[in-house]
C-alpha positions in Angstrom: 15.5 34.8 -3.1 13.9 34.6 0.3 15.4 33.3 3.6 13.3 31.3 5.9 13.7 29.9 9.4 11.7 27.1 11.0 11.8 24.7 14.0 10.9 21.8 11.6 11.2 21.7 7.9 9.6 18.7 6.0 10.7 17.9 2.5 7.9 16.1 0.8 4.1 16.5 1.1 2.9 12.9 0.9 1.1 10.9 3.6 4.3 10.8 5.7 5.4 14.4 5.2 2.1 16.3 5.6 1.2 14.3 8.6 4.6 15.0 10.2 4.1 18.7 9.5 0.7 18.7 11.1 1.8 16.8 14.2 4.8 19.1 14.6 2.5 22.2 14.3 0.1 20.7 16.9 3.1 20.4 19.3 3.7 24.2 19.0 6.6 24.2 16.5 7.0 26.6 13.5 6.8 24.3 10.5 7.7 24.6 6.8 6.8 22.0 4.2 8.7 21.9 0.9 6.8 20.2 -2.0 7.5 20.5 -5.8 4.2 19.0 -6.9 0.8 18.6 -5.4 0.2 18.0 -1.7 -0.7 14.4 -0.9 2.1 12.7 -2.7 1.7 9.6 -4.8 -0.8 8.2 -2.4 -3.5 10.8 -2.7 -2.8 11.8 -6.3 -1.7 8.7 -8.1 -1.9 5.7 -5.7 -4.0 4.7 -2.7 -7.0 7.0 -3.1 -7.7 7.2 -6.9 -7.0 3.5 -7.3 -9.6 2.6 -4.7 -12.1 4.7 -6.6 -11.4 2.6 -9.7 -11.7 -0.6 -7.7 -15.1 0.5 -6.3 -16.4 1.0 -9.9 -15.1 -2.5 -10.8 -16.6 -4.0 -7.7 -20.0 -2.4 -8.3 -20.0 -3.5 -12.0 -19.2 -7.1 -10.9 -22.0 -7.0 -8.3 -24.5 -5.8 -10.9 -23.6 -8.7 -13.2 -25.0 -11.0 -10.5 -27.9 -8.7 -9.4 -30.5 -11.4 -10.1 -29.2 -13.2 -7.0 -30.6 -10.3 -5.0 -33.9 -10.1 -6.8 -32.9 -7.1 -8.9 -33.1 -7.1 -12.7 -31.6 -4.6 -15.2 -31.4 -4.2 -18.9 -28.3 -3.5 -21.0 -25.7 -3.2 -18.2 -22.8 -1.1 -19.4 -20.0 1.2 -18.2 -18.3 4.4 -19.4 -14.5 4.0 -19.1 -13.9 7.8 -19.4 -16.4 8.5 -16.6 -14.8 5.8 -14.4 -11.4 7.5 -14.8 -12.9 11.0 -14.3 -14.6 10.0 -11.0 -11.2 8.6 -9.8 -9.5 11.9 -10.6 -12.3 13.9 -9.0 -12.0 11.9 -5.8 -8.2 12.6 -5.8 -8.8 16.3 -6.4 -11.2 16.5 -3.5 -9.0 14.9 -1.0 -5.8 16.9 -2.0 -7.8 20.1 -1.5 -8.5 18.8 2.0 -4.8 18.6 2.7 -4.3 22.1 1.4 -7.0 23.3 3.9 -5.2 21.4 6.8 -1.9 23.2 6.0 -3.7 26.6 6.3 -5.6 25.5 9.4 -2.3 24.4 11.2 -0.4 27.6 10.0 2.1 25.5 8.0 4.1 27.3 5.4 4.0 25.4 2.1 7.2 26.3 0.1 6.9 25.2 -3.6 10.0 23.7 -5.1 12.6 20.9 -4.8 14.3 20.8 -1.3 18.0 19.9 -1.0 20.1 19.6 2.1 23.1 22.0 2.1 24.2 21.2 5.6 23.1 19.8 8.9 20.5 22.5 9.6 20.2 24.2 6.2 18.6 23.5 2.8 17.8 25.2 -0.4 14.6 25.2 -2.5 14.9 25.3 -6.3 12.4 25.9 -9.1 13.4 25.5 -12.7 16.9 24.8 -11.6 17.3 28.1 -9.8 17.4 28.5 -6.0 14.4 30.5 -4.8 14.5 29.9 -1.1 17.1 29.1 1.6 16.0 27.6 4.9 17.5 27.3 8.3 15.8 24.6 10.4 16.4 23.1 13.9 15.2 19.8 12.6 14.6 18.4 9.1 12.4 15.6 8.0 13.0 13.9 4.7 9.8 12.4 3.3 10.5 12.3 -0.5 8.8 8.9 -1.1 9.6 6.5 -3.9 9.1 5.9 -7.6 8.4 2.8 -9.7 11.3 0.4 -10.4 11.9 -1.3 -13.7 13.6 -4.5 -14.9 17.2 -3.8 -16.0 17.2 -3.1 -19.7 13.5 -2.3 -19.9 12.7 1.4 -20.3 9.3 2.7 -19.1 8.1 4.9 -21.9 4.7 5.6 -20.2 2.9 4.9 -23.5 3.2 1.2 -24.1 5.3 0.2 -21.0 3.5 2.1 -18.3 3.4 2.6 -14.5 0.4 2.7 -12.1 0.1 6.5 -12.8 -0.6 5.9 -16.5 -2.8 2.9 -15.7 -5.1 5.3 -13.8 -5.4 7.9 -16.5 -5.5 6.0 -19.8 -7.7 7.7 -22.4 -8.9 4.5 -23.9 -9.4 1.1 -22.3 -6.8 -1.4 -23.6 -8.1 -4.7 -25.0 -5.3 -6.6 -23.3 -2.7 -5.8 -20.6 0.4 -7.7 -19.4 1.1 -6.9 -15.8 4.7 -7.5 -14.7 4.7 -8.2 -11.0 2.1 -9.9 -8.8 2.3 -7.8 -5.7 -0.5 -5.6 -4.4 -0.3 -2.9 -7.1 -0.2 -5.5 -9.9 -3.1 -7.5 -8.5 -5.3 -4.5 -7.8 -5.0 -3.3 -11.4 -5.4 -6.9 -12.7 -8.8 -7.0 -10.8 -9.9 -3.6 -12.1 -9.1 -4.1 -15.8 -10.3 -7.7 -15.8 -13.6 -6.7 -14.3 -14.3 -4.3 -17.2 -13.3 -6.7 -19.9 -9.6 -6.2 -20.6 -7.7 -9.5 -21.1 -5.2 -9.5 -18.3 -2.0 -11.6 -17.9 0.0 -11.4 -14.6 3.7 -12.4 -14.7 5.2 -13.1 -11.2 8.7 -14.5 -10.6 7.9 -15.9 -7.2 5.9 -19.2 -6.5 2.7 -17.2 -5.9 1.1 -13.8 -6.2 1.3 -11.4 -3.2 4.6 -13.0 -2.2 4.8 -11.3 1.2 1.4 -12.7 2.3 0.7 -16.2 3.9 1.0 -18.7 1.0 -2.1 -20.7 2.0 -4.2 -17.5 1.9 -2.8 -16.2 -1.4 -3.7 -19.6 -3.0 -7.3 -18.7 -2.3 -7.0 -15.3 -4.0 -5.1 -16.8 -6.9 -7.8 -19.4 -7.5 -10.5 -16.7 -7.4 -8.8 -14.4 -9.8 -8.1 -17.3 -12.2 -11.8 -18.2 -12.1 -12.6 -14.6 -13.1 -10.5 -15.0 -16.2 -7.1 -13.5 -15.2 -4.2 -15.5 -16.5 -1.5 -15.8 -13.8 2.0 -17.0 -14.6 4.0 -17.7 -11.4 7.6 -18.9 -11.1 8.0 -17.0 -14.4 10.8 -14.6 -15.2 10.6 -11.7 -17.6 13.6 -11.9 -20.0 12.8 -8.8 -22.0 10.1 -6.5 -23.3 9.7 -5.1 -26.8 7.3 -2.2 -27.5 5.9 -1.6 -30.9 2.2 -1.3 -32.0 1.7 -3.9 -29.2 4.0 -5.1 -26.4 5.8 -8.4 -26.4 6.9 -9.7 -23.0 9.4 -12.5 -23.3 9.2 -14.9 -20.3 10.8 -18.1 -19.1 9.8 -20.8 -16.7 10.4 -24.4 -16.0 8.0 -25.1 -18.9 10.3 -23.2 -21.3 10.1 -19.8 -22.9 7.2 -17.9 -24.5 6.0 -14.5 -25.5 3.1 -12.7 -23.9 1.5 -10.2 -26.3 -0.6 -7.3 -25.1 -1.7 -3.8 -26.0 0.1 -2.4 -23.0 2.4 -3.6 -20.3 2.2 -2.4 -16.7 5.4 -2.4 -14.7 4.5 -3.3 -11.1 7.6 -4.9 -9.6 8.0 -2.4 -6.7 9.5 1.0 -6.0 12.9 2.6 -5.2 13.5 5.4 -2.7 13.8 9.0 -3.9 17.1 9.6 -2.1 19.0 11.1 -5.0 19.6 14.9 -5.4 18.7 15.4 -1.7 22.1 16.6 -0.7 22.6 13.6 1.6 26.4 13.8 1.1 26.5 17.5 2.0 24.9 16.7 5.4 26.6 13.4 5.9 23.4 11.3 5.9 23.9 7.6 5.2 21.8 5.7 2.7 21.9 2.0 1.6 20.6 0.6 -1.6 18.6 3.8 -2.3 17.0 4.0 1.2 18.0 6.3 4.0 19.0 4.4 7.2 16.9 5.3 10.3 16.2 4.1 13.8 12.8 3.4 15.3 12.2 7.2 15.7 13.1 8.0 12.2 16.5 9.5 13.2 19.3 9.3 10.6 22.9 9.1 11.6 23.0 12.9 11.6 21.5 14.6 14.7 18.4 16.7 13.8 17.8 15.0 10.4 15.0 12.4 10.2 13.7 10.3 7.3 10.2 8.8 7.1 8.0 6.9 4.6 9.2 5.0 1.5 12.5 6.8 1.3 13.5 5.2 4.6 12.8 1.7 3.4 10.2 -1.1 3.9 7.4 -1.6 4.7 6.5 0.8 1.8 3.0 1.7 2.8 1.2 5.0 3.1 -0.2 4.3 6.6 3.3 3.3 7.8 4.6 6.6 6.5 2.0 8.6 8.3 2.7 6.7 11.6 6.4 7.4 11.1 5.6 11.0 10.6 3.8 11.3 13.9 6.6 9.4 15.7 9.3 11.6 14.2 7.5 14.9 15.0 6.9 13.8 18.6 10.5 12.8 19.0 11.7 16.2 17.7 9.4 17.8 20.3 10.8 15.5 23.0 7.5 13.9 23.5 7.9 10.5 21.9 6.7 7.7 24.2 7.8 4.9 21.9 9.3 4.3 18.5 7.8 2.5 15.5 7.4 -1.3 15.8 7.9 -2.5 12.3 6.5 -5.9 13.1 3.0 -4.5 13.7 1.5 -2.9 10.6 -1.5 -3.9 8.5 -0.8 -5.0 4.9 -3.8 -4.7 2.6 -4.7 -5.5 -1.0 -8.0 -4.2 -2.3 -8.9 -6.6 -5.1 -12.0 -8.8 -4.5 -11.7 -10.9 -2.5 -9.7 -8.5 -0.4 -6.5 -9.5 1.4 -5.3 -8.2 4.8 -2.8 -9.3 7.3 -0.6 -8.3 10.3 2.4 -10.0 11.9 3.9 -13.3 10.9 2.9 -15.8 8.2 2.7 -19.4 9.2 5.9 -20.1 7.3 7.7 -17.2 9.1 6.5 -18.2 12.6 7.6 -21.8 12.1 11.0 -20.7 10.7 11.4 -18.4 13.7 11.2 -21.5 16.0 7.7 -21.1 17.3 5.4 -24.1 17.9 2.2 -22.7 16.6 -1.5 -23.2 16.9 -3.5 -22.4 13.8 -7.1 -21.3 13.9 -9.2 -20.9 10.7 -12.8 -20.0 10.0 -14.4 -19.7 6.5 -16.8 -16.9 5.6 -19.3 -19.4 4.1 -21.1 -20.3 7.4 -21.4 -16.7 8.5 -25.0 -15.3 8.4 -23.8 -11.9 7.3 -21.7 -13.3 4.5 -24.7 -15.3 3.2 -26.9 -12.3 3.5 -24.7 -10.0 1.5 -23.7 -12.7 -1.0 -20.0 -12.6 -0.1 -19.1 -16.1 1.1 -15.6 -16.4 -0.4 -12.6 -16.4 1.9 -11.5 -17.1 5.5 -9.8 -15.8 8.6 -6.5 -17.5 9.6 -4.9 -16.8 13.0 -1.5 -18.0 14.2 -0.8 -18.3 17.9 2.2 -19.3 19.9 1.2 -22.6 21.5 3.2 -22.0 24.7 1.6 -18.7 25.7 -1.4 -18.4 23.4 -0.1 -15.0 22.1 -1.3 -13.9 18.6 1.7 -14.0 16.2 0.0 -13.3 12.9 -3.5 -12.7 11.4 -4.6 -13.2 7.8 -7.9 -12.5 6.1 -9.1 -13.1 2.6 -12.7 -12.0 1.8 -15.1 -9.1 1.6 -14.1 -6.2 3.8 -10.9 -7.8 5.0 -9.1 -4.5 4.9 -11.7 -3.1 7.4 -11.6 -6.2 9.6 -7.8 -6.2 10.0 -7.8 -3.2 12.4 -9.1 -5.3 15.3 -6.3 -7.8 14.8 -3.6 -5.0 14.5 -4.8 -3.8 17.9 -4.8 -7.3 19.3 -1.2 -7.9 18.0 0.0 -4.6 19.4 -1.5 -5.5 22.8 0.0 -9.0 22.8 -3.5 -10.5 22.9 -4.0 -14.2 23.4 -6.4 -16.6 21.7 -8.6 -16.7 24.8 -9.0 -12.9 24.9 -10.1 -12.9 21.2 -12.3 -15.9 21.7 -14.0 -14.4 24.7 -14.5 -10.9 23.2 -18.1 -10.6 22.2 -18.5 -9.9 18.5 -21.8 -8.4 17.1 -24.1 -10.7 15.2 -24.5 -10.8 12.3 -21.1 -9.5 11.2 -18.2 -10.7 9.1 -15.9 -10.1 12.1 -17.5 -13.1 13.9 -15.0 -15.1 11.8 -12.2 -13.6 14.0 -13.8 -14.9 17.2 -14.5 -18.3 15.7 -11.0 -18.6 14.2 -9.5 -17.9 17.7 -11.7 -20.6 19.1 -10.9 -23.0 16.3 -7.2 -22.8 17.2 -8.0 -24.5 20.5 -10.9 -26.7 19.5 -13.8 -24.6 20.8 -15.2 -22.9 17.7 -19.0 -23.1 17.8 -20.0 -23.1 14.1 -17.5 -25.5 12.7 
């Protein structure tokens, strides 16, 4: 058994943990990172990155189906499901190797095993149930992520009732799939499997899919997905799931009860923090409903112990975890200029049309007491949208009528997840409608819709 000592020890090598480790090393601290599995966490290995590779295959296949629009003809269009899955895994492998390189470049010790707090400044590392390392650390960052949740009474067997991990590595394409949960994960997989011919049914308990997004905007997405052949059941509760040769999902709604039959069922109702078996009790760290309580710098109630990423609670997004990792490392080094503002983060769903947002929805702004001005601009009049054949969607901006400040921004359409960065910056800088309207946008681009939507809020849009 080896004894180690660090200025900062990070438990978890996902997008929060490895970023925190790198930033701490950049700031001159001796850093250890404890990880039982592959570096990159769920995001790089089983989430964000490989799923986007799958979605690109689906997007390309859908585009090729309409290639005649672009003057391009082809014969016998087909796809190879096995190759699509393999490419996704190859992309994941390549990027995780990049993280391994970054650990070496920044002289970060990667300690293999499961980390567990044994006190305020100490932890143990175990492999196969045996302690292999003990660590003393001036500061500890908990970045253990989260895992899929299930409905009470429904066991995820990873064969017939699967998670997103299995959905990315199936050996054979299912003829039908029931997706339980209409959030970002559920909708992305619905788009992918529907594009390649799987019969997809989405069951969502809330009034609409993507329930955290602006309702007006999600109606656009819902309509598009239904047109593509996806069956979407909203305001529908799952009462039970039976797995046999096929899967039977028993659901109820205002219209009564029925059974949705499919070859497999994907559980996509969200995640829960990996806060168990971390030794929180030994160190006196407080957790609530499975998530560790932290302040804007990632500090727990115990001095010197931080928590970042999904284990510290919503928003449960990889880029939020990375940002929290930077903030925590800088705070440990005494160089934090500001904490995390949880009201300013981009939310993205990578189906087609894409969905992206920042800040308040129209419903939330009204409920908060703001008198709002709403600006909208559809993609259809945009020269760039017409040129690339992607006219579906719109930009919607929400401003405080009194001061003109941007309260929220929502985009549905091609490249929405790229376009949102401008509006995240605008929101963080407390930008007004006039500043957005008077900022020159290149022509022809999809981002012109942002400028026009800002103008529309105050009646000065040019192309409406």
